[in-house]
SEDO-666673 format. One record per residue: residue number from 1; residue in one letter; y, z, x of N, C-alpha, C in turn. Coordinates in steps of 0.02 Angstrom, whole numbers. Last residue first. Layout:
N
resi / resn / npy / npz / npx / capy / capz / capx / cpy / cpz / cpx
NUM / a / Y / Z / X / Y / Z / X / Y / Z / X
...
% end
This chain:
287
resi / resn / npy / npz / npx / capy / capz / capx / cpy / cpz / cpx
287 / x / 1313 / 2332 / -1579 / 1266 / 2355 / -1528 / 1205 / 2385 / -1561
286 / x / 1412 / 2291 / -1663 / 1347 / 2259 / -1669 / 1298 / 2280 / -1615
285 / x / 1529 / 2365 / -1637 / 1500 / 2365 / -1704 / 1428 / 2340 / -1706
284 / x / 1608 / 2379 / -1531 / 1540 / 2405 / -1524 / 1502 / 2402 / -1590
283 / x / 1725 / 2260 / -1461 / 1695 / 2298 / -1517 / 1625 / 2323 / -1501
282 / x / 1795 / 2187 / -1374 / 1768 / 2251 / -1349 / 1737 / 2293 / -1403
281 / x / 1831 / 2075 / -1448 / 1793 / 2067 / -1387 / 1764 / 2132 / -1360
280 / x / 1831 / 2024 / -1596 / 1844 / 2090 / -1567 / 1803 / 2096 / -1502
279 / x / 1886 / 1900 / -1673 / 1848 / 1905 / -1611 / 1866 / 1970 / -1577
278 / x / 1866 / 1888 / -1848 / 1905 / 1914 / -1793 / 1861 / 1921 / -1731
277 / x / 1800 / 1735 / -1916 / 1795 / 1807 / -1905 / 1839 / 1828 / -1846
276 / x / 1877 / 1612 / -2020 / 1852 / 1633 / -1954 / 1851 / 1709 / -1950
275 / x / 1825 / 1562 / -2180 / 1870 / 1606 / -2142 / 1840 / 1623 / -2075
274 / x / 1737 / 1490 / -2257 / 1788 / 1453 / -2221 / 1833 / 1496 / -2178
273 / x / 1643 / 1582 / -2304 / 1692 / 1554 / -2350 / 1748 / 1517 / -2317
272 / x / 1553 / 1608 / -2203 / 1607 / 1656 / -2215 / 1661 / 1629 / -2261
271 / x / 1450 / 1509 / -2191 / 1435 / 1580 / -2190 / 1491 / 1627 / -2211
270 / x / 1487 / 1374 / -2190 / 1421 / 1392 / -2217 / 1414 / 1467 / -2230
269 / x / 1616 / 1379 / -2131 / 1605 / 1349 / -2196 / 1540 / 1372 / -2228
268 / x / 1595 / 1446 / -2004 / 1638 / 1474 / -2056 / 1625 / 1445 / -2126
267 / x / 1445 / 1477 / -1925 / 1484 / 1423 / -1954 / 1528 / 1452 / -2010
266 / x / 1423 / 1567 / -1769 / 1417 / 1559 / -1841 / 1458 / 1499 / -1863
265 / x / 1365 / 1674 / -1638 / 1392 / 1610 / -1660 / 1377 / 1602 / -1735
264 / x / 1402 / 1816 / -1535 / 1368 / 1785 / -1592 / 1402 / 1720 / -1609
263 / x / 1368 / 1897 / -1378 / 1411 / 1859 / -1423 / 1369 / 1834 / -1481
262 / x / 1373 / 2041 / -1267 / 1340 / 1986 / -1302 / 1391 / 1948 / -1343
261 / x / 1441 / 2149 / -1217 / 1379 / 2129 / -1183 / 1342 / 2072 / -1217
260 / x / 1561 / 2160 / -1288 / 1560 / 2179 / -1218 / 1498 / 2155 / -1182
259 / x / 1573 / 2007 / -1384 / 1572 / 2080 / -1378 / 1564 / 2096 / -1304
258 / x / 1643 / 1871 / -1476 / 1618 / 1900 / -1414 / 1623 / 1975 / -1416
257 / x / 1604 / 1752 / -1592 / 1634 / 1818 / -1585 / 1601 / 1850 / -1524
256 / x / 1633 / 1577 / -1621 / 1600 / 1631 / -1584 / 1639 / 1696 / -1590
255 / x / 1594 / 1432 / -1725 / 1638 / 1482 / -1694 / 1597 / 1537 / -1660
254 / x / 1573 / 1262 / -1750 / 1540 / 1326 / -1740 / 1585 / 1372 / -1700
253 / x / 1664 / 1165 / -1862 / 1656 / 1186 / -1792 / 1625 / 1255 / -1789
252 / x / 1575 / 1076 / -1993 / 1628 / 1121 / -1969 / 1613 / 1141 / -1896
251 / x / 1461 / 1007 / -2034 / 1507 / 974 / -1988 / 1565 / 1016 / -1964
250 / x / 1358 / 1059 / -2111 / 1420 / 1040 / -2144 / 1470 / 1004 / -2099
249 / x / 1241 / 1064 / -2027 / 1236 / 1063 / -2100 / 1299 / 1034 / -2132
248 / x / 1268 / 1074 / -1893 / 1224 / 1019 / -1914 / 1217 / 1014 / -1990
247 / x / 1436 / 1097 / -1843 / 1379 / 1126 / -1880 / 1334 / 1069 / -1904
246 / x / 1488 / 1035 / -1684 / 1489 / 1031 / -1757 / 1426 / 1064 / -1787
245 / x / 1533 / 1156 / -1554 / 1497 / 1097 / -1579 / 1500 / 1095 / -1655
244 / x / 1591 / 1277 / -1526 / 1632 / 1217 / -1518 / 1598 / 1154 / -1542
243 / x / 1440 / 1355 / -1475 / 1512 / 1363 / -1490 / 1550 / 1298 / -1477
242 / x / 1302 / 1367 / -1467 / 1331 / 1302 / -1480 / 1405 / 1306 / -1502
241 / x / 1228 / 1483 / -1462 / 1243 / 1450 / -1400 / 1277 / 1383 / -1407
240 / x / 1165 / 1457 / -1624 / 1169 / 1502 / -1566 / 1178 / 1463 / -1501
239 / x / 1146 / 1350 / -1713 / 1213 / 1377 / -1702 / 1217 / 1420 / -1639
238 / x / 1015 / 1296 / -1697 / 1067 / 1258 / -1732 / 1137 / 1284 / -1718
237 / x / 886 / 1276 / -1577 / 938 / 1318 / -1606 / 994 / 1276 / -1637
236 / x / 794 / 1196 / -1512 / 783 / 1210 / -1582 / 837 / 1251 / -1616
235 / x / 829 / 1191 / -1378 / 836 / 1130 / -1418 / 829 / 1143 / -1493
234 / x / 798 / 1322 / -1337 / 868 / 1299 / -1338 / 876 / 1237 / -1382
233 / x / 657 / 1326 / -1346 / 698 / 1372 / -1385 / 769 / 1345 / -1392
232 / x / 620 / 1229 / -1253 / 606 / 1218 / -1324 / 649 / 1263 / -1367
231 / x / 656 / 1291 / -1134 / 689 / 1230 / -1153 / 679 / 1216 / -1227
230 / x / 565 / 1400 / -1135 / 637 / 1411 / -1134 / 675 / 1350 / -1159
229 / x / 437 / 1338 / -1131 / 459 / 1374 / -1190 / 534 / 1386 / -1192
228 / x / 381 / 1280 / -1020 / 421 / 1237 / -1065 / 452 / 1274 / -1123
227 / x / 301 / 1368 / -951 / 361 / 1343 / -919 / 406 / 1302 / -963
226 / x / 189 / 1390 / -1034 / 240 / 1443 / -1027 / 305 / 1415 / -998
225 / x / 154 / 1246 / -1136 / 143 / 1287 / -1076 / 201 / 1335 / -1068
224 / x / 134 / 1243 / -1313 / 173 / 1227 / -1253 / 153 / 1273 / -1196
223 / x / 68 / 1288 / -1425 / 34 / 1239 / -1383 / 72 / 1220 / -1320
222 / x / 214 / 1320 / -1518 / 141 / 1326 / -1513 / 112 / 1270 / -1470
221 / x / 347 / 1299 / -1539 / 326 / 1325 / -1474 / 251 / 1324 / -1463
220 / x / 357 / 1257 / -1670 / 383 / 1213 / -1617 / 357 / 1234 / -1549
219 / x / 302 / 1369 / -1733 / 266 / 1306 / -1735 / 291 / 1257 / -1682
218 / x / 402 / 1464 / -1709 / 335 / 1474 / -1683 / 297 / 1409 / -1680
217 / x / 505 / 1406 / -1783 / 513 / 1413 / -1710 / 445 / 1425 / -1677
216 / x / 453 / 1416 / -1913 / 466 / 1349 / -1884 / 473 / 1353 / -1808
215 / x / 449 / 1556 / -1924 / 387 / 1517 / -1929 / 397 / 1448 / -1898
214 / x / 586 / 1591 / -1915 / 538 / 1614 / -1864 / 474 / 1573 / -1865
213 / x / 638 / 1524 / -2029 / 666 / 1513 / -1962 / 616 / 1532 / -1908
212 / x / 559 / 1577 / -2135 / 558 / 1505 / -2119 / 582 / 1492 / -2048
211 / x / 587 / 1716 / -2134 / 519 / 1692 / -2126 / 518 / 1618 / -2104
210 / x / 729 / 1714 / -2149 / 696 / 1752 / -2096 / 626 / 1723 / -2082
209 / x / 751 / 1641 / -2266 / 778 / 1617 / -2202 / 743 / 1650 / -2143
208 / x / 686 / 1723 / -2360 / 664 / 1654 / -2350 / 688 / 1627 / -2283
207 / x / 764 / 1839 / -2347 / 693 / 1841 / -2334 / 666 / 1771 / -2319
206 / x / 889 / 1791 / -2390 / 881 / 1815 / -2321 / 807 / 1816 / -2302
205 / x / 860 / 1761 / -2523 / 883 / 1708 / -2478 / 874 / 1728 / -2405
204 / x / 824 / 1886 / -2573 / 776 / 1831 / -2575 / 795 / 1776 / -2527
203 / x / 946 / 1953 / -2555 / 885 / 1977 / -2521 / 833 / 1921 / -2518
202 / x / 1023 / 1881 / -2644 / 1037 / 1875 / -2572 / 979 / 1900 / -2530
201 / x / 971 / 1921 / -2766 / 968 / 1850 / -2748 / 979 / 1840 / -2673
200 / x / 1002 / 2061 / -2761 / 932 / 2037 / -2759 / 925 / 1963 / -2740
199 / x / 1140 / 2083 / -2643 / 1113 / 2078 / -2711 / 1041 / 2052 / -2707
198 / x / 1181 / 2188 / -2508 / 1151 / 2126 / -2531 / 1124 / 2132 / -2603
197 / x / 1233 / 2301 / -2450 / 1271 / 2271 / -2506 / 1238 / 2209 / -2535
196 / x / 1167 / 2343 / -2339 / 1151 / 2376 / -2402 / 1185 / 2345 / -2462
195 / x / 1229 / 2267 / -2236 / 1160 / 2253 / -2257 / 1144 / 2282 / -2325
194 / x / 1387 / 2194 / -2243 / 1350 / 2257 / -2240 / 1281 / 2246 / -2271
193 / x / 1427 / 2051 / -2146 / 1413 / 2078 / -2212 / 1371 / 2142 / -2204
192 / x / 1444 / 1990 / -2025 / 1479 / 2053 / -2035 / 1466 / 2084 / -2104
191 / x / 1382 / 1868 / -2030 / 1352 / 1919 / -1988 / 1384 / 1988 / -1997
190 / x / 1372 / 1798 / -2193 / 1415 / 1821 / -2138 / 1377 / 1872 / -2096
189 / x / 1249 / 1676 / -2237 / 1277 / 1744 / -2242 / 1319 / 1761 / -2181
188 / x / 1152 / 1574 / -2254 / 1222 / 1564 / -2274 / 1257 / 1631 / -2286
187 / x / 1028 / 1574 / -2201 / 1037 / 1611 / -2263 / 1107 / 1605 / -2292
186 / x / 1049 / 1504 / -2084 / 1004 / 1475 / -2134 / 1013 / 1508 / -2202
185 / x / 1131 / 1597 / -2019 / 1157 / 1531 / -2036 / 1115 / 1498 / -2090
184 / x / 1042 / 1703 / -2004 / 1101 / 1712 / -2047 / 1134 / 1645 / -2065
183 / x / 950 / 1644 / -1916 / 929 / 1668 / -1982 / 988 / 1674 / -2029
182 / x / 1027 / 1619 / -1802 / 995 / 1564 / -1838 / 976 / 1584 / -1909
181 / x / 1065 / 1749 / -1763 / 1116 / 1699 / -1779 / 1086 / 1643 / -1822
180 / x / 937 / 1799 / -1738 / 977 / 1830 / -1792 / 1034 / 1783 / -1812
179 / x / 897 / 1722 / -1630 / 868 / 1708 / -1696 / 903 / 1744 / -1753
178 / x / 981 / 1778 / -1525 / 981 / 1707 / -1543 / 955 / 1696 / -1614
177 / x / 958 / 1919 / -1520 / 1025 / 1892 / -1529 / 1024 / 1819 / -1554
176 / x / 800 / 1946 / -1604 / 852 / 1963 / -1556 / 918 / 1928 / -1572
175 / x / 658 / 2011 / -1682 / 717 / 1968 / -1689 / 771 / 1993 / -1641
174 / x / 552 / 2105 / -1668 / 547 / 2038 / -1638 / 608 / 1994 / -1641
173 / x / 542 / 2204 / -1813 / 519 / 2192 / -1745 / 524 / 2118 / -1726
172 / x / 664 / 2294 / -1894 / 623 / 2234 / -1899 / 605 / 2213 / -1828
171 / x / 696 / 2427 / -1852 / 702 / 2406 / -1922 / 657 / 2346 / -1935
170 / x / 682 / 2441 / -1719 / 650 / 2492 / -1760 / 655 / 2476 / -1834
169 / x / 759 / 2338 / -1669 / 686 / 2331 / -1666 / 649 / 2384 / -1707
168 / x / 895 / 2263 / -1734 / 868 / 2330 / -1723 / 792 / 2327 / -1726
167 / x / 944 / 2143 / -1774 / 926 / 2150 / -1703 / 894 / 2217 / -1688
166 / x / 978 / 2160 / -1907 / 923 / 2114 / -1891 / 900 / 2122 / -1819
165 / x / 1089 / 2247 / -1894 / 1027 / 2270 / -1926 / 968 / 2226 / -1907
164 / x / 1187 / 2167 / -1834 / 1160 / 2224 / -1799 / 1095 / 2249 / -1828
163 / x / 1206 / 2072 / -1939 / 1189 / 2051 / -1871 / 1157 / 2109 / -1832
162 / x / 1243 / 2148 / -2052 / 1179 / 2114 / -2050 / 1159 / 2094 / -1979
161 / x / 1311 / 2311 / -2014 / 1318 / 2240 / -2030 / 1252 / 2205 / -2018
160 / x / 1246 / 2467 / -2081 / 1269 / 2422 / -2028 / 1277 / 2351 / -2053
159 / x / 1189 / 2541 / -2179 / 1261 / 2531 / -2182 / 1288 / 2487 / -2126
158 / x / 1050 / 2537 / -2274 / 1073 / 2516 / -2208 / 1147 / 2497 / -2210
157 / x / 978 / 2565 / -2385 / 1023 / 2617 / -2362 / 1054 / 2600 / -2294
156 / x / 908 / 2443 / -2403 / 945 / 2473 / -2459 / 992 / 2529 / -2438
155 / x / 829 / 2378 / -2308 / 902 / 2369 / -2305 / 941 / 2411 / -2356
154 / x / 696 / 2407 / -2334 / 722 / 2419 / -2267 / 799 / 2420 / -2266
153 / x / 683 / 2364 / -2466 / 676 / 2435 / -2451 / 705 / 2452 / -2383
152 / x / 697 / 2225 / -2448 / 746 / 2262 / -2488 / 743 / 2336 / -2474
151 / x / 580 / 2198 / -2373 / 646 / 2188 / -2343 / 700 / 2226 / -2381
150 / x / 484 / 2227 / -2471 / 484 / 2263 / -2408 / 552 / 2257 / -2374
149 / x / 515 / 2133 / -2569 / 521 / 2204 / -2585 / 523 / 2246 / -2521
148 / x / 484 / 2013 / -2504 / 554 / 2029 / -2522 / 563 / 2102 / -2536
147 / x / 358 / 2059 / -2380 / 384 / 2021 / -2436 / 456 / 2041 / -2451
146 / x / 249 / 2071 / -2271 / 322 / 2076 / -2265 / 353 / 2031 / -2319
145 / x / 113 / 2059 / -2268 / 140 / 2105 / -2318 / 216 / 2113 / -2313
144 / x / 86 / 1972 / -2162 / 72 / 1950 / -2230 / 103 / 1994 / -2283
143 / x / 216 / 1963 / -2038 / 155 / 1994 / -2066 / 148 / 1974 / -2139
142 / x / 333 / 1921 / -1987 / 285 / 1869 / -2004 / 219 / 1897 / -2031
141 / x / 406 / 2034 / -1955 / 429 / 1993 / -2011 / 382 / 1936 / -2030
140 / x / 328 / 2188 / -1930 / 334 / 2120 / -1905 / 353 / 2074 / -1963
139 / x / 420 / 2344 / -1949 / 370 / 2295 / -1969 / 382 / 2226 / -1939
138 / x / 483 / 2424 / -1796 / 479 / 2415 / -1869 / 426 / 2364 / -1885
137 / x / 432 / 2522 / -1656 / 443 / 2457 / -1688 / 439 / 2461 / -1764
136 / x / 407 / 2635 / -1583 / 462 / 2638 / -1631 / 476 / 2571 / -1666
135 / x / 300 / 2603 / -1499 / 291 / 2656 / -1549 / 347 / 2656 / -1602
134 / x / 356 / 2511 / -1412 / 306 / 2488 / -1461 / 300 / 2539 / -1517
133 / x / 440 / 2592 / -1335 / 468 / 2536 / -1372 / 421 / 2508 / -1424
132 / x / 348 / 2685 / -1276 / 399 / 2707 / -1325 / 427 / 2649 / -1367
131 / x / 178 / 2667 / -1267 / 240 / 2634 / -1245 / 295 / 2651 / -1296
130 / x / 75 / 2717 / -1337 / 102 / 2760 / -1284 / 166 / 2730 / -1255
129 / x / 30 / 2616 / -1416 / 79 / 2662 / -1447 / 104 / 2714 / -1397
128 / x / -70 / 2553 / -1341 / -3 / 2525 / -1341 / 50 / 2571 / -1371
127 / x / -169 / 2661 / -1244 / -152 / 2642 / -1313 / -82 / 2613 / -1313
126 / x / -176 / 2678 / -1111 / -239 / 2678 / -1148 / -230 / 2656 / -1220
125 / x / -74 / 2572 / -1003 / -85 / 2629 / -1049 / -153 / 2622 / -1082
124 / x / 44 / 2516 / -900 / -29 / 2517 / -905 / -47 / 2580 / -943
123 / x / 189 / 2418 / -917 / 156 / 2481 / -932 / 80 / 2470 / -930
122 / x / 338 / 2348 / -859 / 265 / 2343 / -862 / 236 / 2413 / -871
121 / x / 492 / 2264 / -889 / 452 / 2325 / -892 / 378 / 2310 / -897
120 / x / 654 / 2214 / -840 / 584 / 2194 / -850 / 539 / 2256 / -844
119 / x / 775 / 2255 / -797 / 751 / 2284 / -859 / 680 / 2262 / -877
118 / x / 891 / 2256 / -682 / 818 / 2255 / -683 / 792 / 2292 / -744
117 / x / 1020 / 2162 / -655 / 1002 / 2213 / -704 / 926 / 2211 / -715
116 / x / 1037 / 2053 / -572 / 1036 / 2119 / -541 / 1018 / 2175 / -589
115 / x / 942 / 1898 / -588 / 999 / 1942 / -594 / 988 / 2010 / -563
114 / x / 776 / 1869 / -658 / 838 / 1847 / -626 / 892 / 1900 / -632
113 / x / 611 / 1904 / -634 / 672 / 1927 / -668 / 732 / 1907 / -627
112 / x / 437 / 1870 / -669 / 498 / 1863 / -629 / 557 / 1888 / -670
111 / x / 268 / 1882 / -649 / 324 / 1906 / -690 / 386 / 1905 / -646
110 / x / 147 / 1757 / -626 / 200 / 1798 / -597 / 247 / 1820 / -652
109 / x / -31 / 1739 / -650 / 39 / 1732 / -671 / 84 / 1779 / -633
108 / x / -172 / 1634 / -604 / -140 / 1697 / -622 / -69 / 1685 / -644
107 / x / -319 / 1575 / -513 / -259 / 1566 / -554 / -229 / 1635 / -569
106 / x / -434 / 1617 / -454 / -380 / 1596 / -410 / -315 / 1581 / -447
105 / x / -529 / 1671 / -536 / -530 / 1598 / -527 / -480 / 1573 / -476
104 / x / -501 / 1803 / -554 / -555 / 1786 / -507 / -559 / 1712 / -493
103 / x / -320 / 1814 / -560 / -387 / 1810 / -590 / -439 / 1794 / -536
102 / x / -178 / 1918 / -533 / -224 / 1867 / -508 / -292 / 1872 / -543
101 / x / -10 / 1945 / -558 / -77 / 1960 / -584 / -123 / 1903 / -566
100 / x / 136 / 2014 / -485 / 88 / 1959 / -488 / 21 / 1984 / -514
99 / x / 308 / 2052 / -509 / 238 / 2073 / -511 / 194 / 2012 / -517
98 / x / 434 / 1998 / -477 / 428 / 2070 / -488 / 356 / 2094 / -485
97 / x / 534 / 1876 / -400 / 466 / 1898 / -415 / 462 / 1974 / -420
96 / x / 662 / 1836 / -361 / 653 / 1859 / -430 / 583 / 1886 / -445
95 / x / 704 / 1902 / -194 / 689 / 1851 / -243 / 675 / 1880 / -312
94 / x / 720 / 1991 / -93 / 775 / 1985 / -140 / 762 / 1932 / -193
93 / x / 559 / 2068 / -72 / 621 / 2039 / -47 / 673 / 2036 / -101
92 / x / 385 / 2081 / -31 / 446 / 2109 / -63 / 508 / 2078 / -31
91 / x / 272 / 1947 / -36 / 315 / 1989 / 6 / 374 / 2016 / -34
90 / x / 107 / 1940 / -108 / 179 / 1922 / -107 / 219 / 1972 / -66
89 / x / -42 / 1919 / -7 / -1 / 1958 / -54 / 72 / 1935 / -52
88 / x / -133 / 1762 / 6 / -100 / 1821 / 33 / -57 / 1856 / -19
87 / x / -97 / 1601 / -62 / -141 / 1645 / -24 / -101 / 1704 / 3
86 / x / -28 / 1577 / -227 / -24 / 1572 / -154 / -73 / 1620 / -121
85 / x / -134 / 1527 / -364 / -86 / 1573 / -334 / -84 / 1562 / -258
84 / x / -149 / 1394 / -465 / -173 / 1420 / -402 / -120 / 1463 / -371
83 / x / -87 / 1387 / -586 / -157 / 1368 / -583 / -190 / 1390 / -518
82 / x / 23 / 1506 / -647 / 5 / 1465 / -588 / -69 / 1451 / -589
81 / x / 155 / 1544 / -758 / 83 / 1534 / -747 / 72 / 1489 / -686
80 / x / 277 / 1660 / -770 / 263 / 1594 / -741 / 188 / 1589 / -724
79 / x / 379 / 1741 / -881 / 311 / 1737 / -857 / 298 / 1666 / -832
78 / x / 536 / 1827 / -858 / 495 / 1771 / -881 / 426 / 1776 / -850
77 / x / 692 / 1915 / -894 / 625 / 1909 / -868 / 589 / 1848 / -894
76 / x / 816 / 1945 / -945 / 813 / 1894 / -892 / 743 / 1886 / -862
75 / x / 798 / 2040 / -1048 / 845 / 1985 / -1056 / 834 / 1929 / -1006
74 / x / 621 / 2079 / -1069 / 692 / 2097 / -1070 / 736 / 2034 / -1071
73 / x / 485 / 2071 / -1071 / 520 / 2027 / -1024 / 595 / 2040 / -1022
72 / x / 367 / 2194 / -1065 / 425 / 2172 / -1103 / 469 / 2134 / -1054
71 / x / 189 / 2219 / -1067 / 251 / 2201 / -1033 / 305 / 2180 / -1084
70 / x / 40 / 2307 / -1038 / 93 / 2290 / -1086 / 157 / 2273 / -1048
69 / x / -122 / 2316 / -1026 / -67 / 2295 / -983 / -13 / 2268 / -1029
68 / x / -232 / 2442 / -1074 / -187 / 2389 / -1097 / -132 / 2378 / -1045
67 / x / -405 / 2491 / -1064 / -335 / 2493 / -1041 / -297 / 2432 / -1067
66 / x / -537 / 2474 / -1098 / -495 / 2515 / -1142 / -423 / 2522 / -1120
65 / x / -610 / 2385 / -1025 / -619 / 2456 / -1010 / -575 / 2502 / -1051
64 / x / -572 / 2258 / -1055 / -633 / 2283 / -1087 / -646 / 2357 / -1073
63 / x / -393 / 2253 / -1086 / -452 / 2247 / -1045 / -513 / 2278 / -1078
62 / x / -263 / 2163 / -1162 / -312 / 2216 / -1169 / -373 / 2203 / -1126
61 / x / -98 / 2138 / -1148 / -161 / 2111 / -1123 / -211 / 2168 / -1122
60 / x / 37 / 2114 / -1245 / -14 / 2165 / -1233 / -79 / 2130 / -1213
59 / x / 213 / 2096 / -1248 / 147 / 2065 / -1238 / 98 / 2118 / -1217
58 / x / 345 / 2130 / -1362 / 301 / 2154 / -1309 / 237 / 2112 / -1308
57 / x / 425 / 2105 / -1469 / 436 / 2064 / -1409 / 392 / 2086 / -1350
56 / x / 303 / 2149 / -1581 / 374 / 2133 / -1576 / 385 / 2084 / -1519
55 / x / 165 / 2135 / -1495 / 196 / 2188 / -1534 / 272 / 2177 / -1530
54 / x / 27 / 2029 / -1476 / 100 / 2036 / -1475 / 120 / 2094 / -1519
53 / x / -119 / 2018 / -1368 / -84 / 2029 / -1432 / -9 / 2032 / -1421
52 / x / -272 / 1964 / -1309 / -200 / 1964 / -1295 / -164 / 1969 / -1362
51 / x / -431 / 2030 / -1257 / -384 / 2006 / -1308 / -314 / 2005 / -1280
50 / x / -510 / 2057 / -1145 / -543 / 2050 / -1210 / -497 / 2022 / -1264
49 / x / -531 / 2030 / -976 / -483 / 2028 / -1031 / -520 / 2014 / -1096
48 / x / -606 / 2147 / -876 / -618 / 2082 / -908 / -573 / 2081 / -970
47 / x / -540 / 2232 / -736 / -546 / 2226 / -809 / -562 / 2154 / -828
46 / x / -511 / 2234 / -603 / -581 / 2236 / -622 / -593 / 2231 / -697
45 / x / -361 / 2326 / -623 / -401 / 2279 / -583 / -475 / 2289 / -598
44 / x / -305 / 2430 / -687 / -320 / 2371 / -728 / -360 / 2319 / -689
43 / x / -276 / 2521 / -590 / -334 / 2536 / -633 / -352 / 2477 / -677
42 / x / -158 / 2486 / -532 / -219 / 2461 / -500 / -281 / 2474 / -543
41 / x / -65 / 2559 / -600 / -72 / 2488 / -618 / -136 / 2459 / -588
40 / x / -136 / 2720 / -642 / -99 / 2675 / -599 / -112 / 2602 / -618
39 / x / -126 / 2796 / -810 / -162 / 2772 / -751 / -120 / 2726 / -707
38 / x / 14 / 2836 / -730 / -51 / 2868 / -743 / -77 / 2841 / -810
37 / x / 134 / 2771 / -725 / 99 / 2782 / -661 / 31 / 2815 / -670
36 / x / 250 / 2658 / -800 / 199 / 2710 / -805 / 161 / 2713 / -739
35 / x / 337 / 2559 / -766 / 364 / 2613 / -808 / 313 / 2668 / -820
34 / x / 380 / 2448 / -642 / 327 / 2492 / -666 / 357 / 2551 / -704
33 / x / 490 / 2382 / -591 / 457 / 2353 / -649 / 406 / 2401 / -680
32 / x / 535 / 2442 / -476 / 572 / 2456 / -538 / 537 / 2430 / -600
31 / x / 465 / 2392 / -371 / 443 / 2456 / -398 / 475 / 2469 / -466
30 / x / 417 / 2229 / -356 / 476 / 2271 / -369 / 453 / 2336 / -403
29 / x / 284 / 2194 / -346 / 329 / 2177 / -291 / 393 / 2218 / -296
28 / x / 118 / 2237 / -386 / 189 / 2247 / -397 / 229 / 2228 / -335
27 / x / -20 / 2155 / -423 / 20 / 2166 / -363 / 94 / 2175 / -380
26 / x / -179 / 2164 / -467 / -114 / 2172 / -497 / -68 / 2196 / -442
25 / x / -329 / 2068 / -458 / -274 / 2103 / -424 / -213 / 2106 / -469
24 / x / -423 / 2024 / -551 / -446 / 2052 / -487 / -391 / 2088 / -449
23 / x / -475 / 2012 / -712 / -415 / 2026 / -673 / -437 / 2057 / -607
22 / x / -588 / 1891 / -774 / -578 / 1956 / -740 / -511 / 1957 / -703
21 / x / -597 / 1824 / -940 / -590 / 1816 / -868 / -570 / 1883 / -837
20 / x / -595 / 1835 / -1076 / -660 / 1828 / -1044 / -656 / 1811 / -970
19 / x / -431 / 1770 / -1085 / -486 / 1803 / -1120 / -554 / 1784 / -1088
18 / x / -335 / 1690 / -1015 / -358 / 1754 / -989 / -421 / 1782 / -1021
17 / x / -294 / 1570 / -1074 / -304 / 1572 / -1002 / -341 / 1635 / -978
16 / x / -281 / 1594 / -1210 / -323 / 1538 / -1187 / -341 / 1544 / -1114
15 / x / -193 / 1700 / -1206 / -259 / 1710 / -1234 / -306 / 1655 / -1211
14 / x / -78 / 1640 / -1157 / -115 / 1686 / -1114 / -185 / 1699 / -1140
13 / x / -41 / 1563 / -1270 / -55 / 1531 / -1206 / -97 / 1576 / -1161
12 / x / -19 / 1664 / -1366 / -70 / 1613 / -1377 / -90 / 1579 / -1312
11 / x / 87 / 1733 / -1301 / 25 / 1767 / -1319 / -32 / 1717 / -1328
10 / x / 184 / 1634 / -1297 / 156 / 1660 / -1234 / 90 / 1695 / -1247
9 / x / 208 / 1625 / -1435 / 181 / 1567 / -1399 / 151 / 1588 / -1332
8 / x / 261 / 1753 / -1456 / 202 / 1732 / -1493 / 168 / 1672 / -1457
7 / x / 374 / 1743 / -1376 / 322 / 1791 / -1357 / 257 / 1775 / -1394
6 / x / 445 / 1646 / -1448 / 425 / 1632 / -1380 / 369 / 1679 / -1357
5 / x / 465 / 1712 / -1574 / 429 / 1648 / -1569 / 404 / 1632 / -1499
4 / x / 531 / 1841 / -1538 / 466 / 1836 / -1570 / 432 / 1768 / -1561
3 / x / 613 / 1800 / -1381 / 608 / 1835 / -1444 / 540 / 1820 / -1476
2 / x / 676 / 1814 / -1216 / 622 / 1790 / -1260 / 619 / 1833 / -1323
1 / x / 849 / 1800 / -1186 / 793 / 1845 / -1195 / 739 / 1813 / -1239
% end
């Protein structure tokens, strides 16, 4: 799933390609992608793009007529930029193409989604806060006012484990499964540690890891074309998706805990005092 750094890079890339250009066609291929119908998605046609913004993991393309084209790529969605779109409308079928956006220049982008779980979402709204997922977002961890005190206030009554708390978009916007692993590894904290139990020194360590990990990932992704962002994300990860490999900090073997719909990776030496965590494969603790 694209997380804050990749969506931030997509935002920057789209801003370069779209701002001050006219959207001439919005062509849904999969009906499941459309989450709003009033105004219809066709109402965005003819809009001159005035800005591209990010809200957590949501992309927001703003038109000069006051409408917003908001999308969430979900777990298996992606945005593919094309300098020249194919002639003619796309044909519905079993392929991954969900929606196409065309510019007056002949360029544009496709929203695609692999697999059978169709969670890719597109909204055309007058205000981004009309999108339920945007309205419930917590603060952005890269915002200027996201300091240690803000993080401490968010976590002081939070009885969930750190892994689950960091992934909760209503608590902190933009962090998902991969970067929560990376942040906790950088902070040298167990993913099972209860969030409200952090001492002031640990809050400071977590805040530093949160900001540094995300900022460095954004910088690695900045300036890359949309098609290269997935590969960049994978190469920059230290523990996530690297079960069985040596920890780049201490050399211990990276371990995994699996759940019904996801998994986490961690280093026992760096994060849990050398003790492996129980692999509760059907646990619901971190949902």
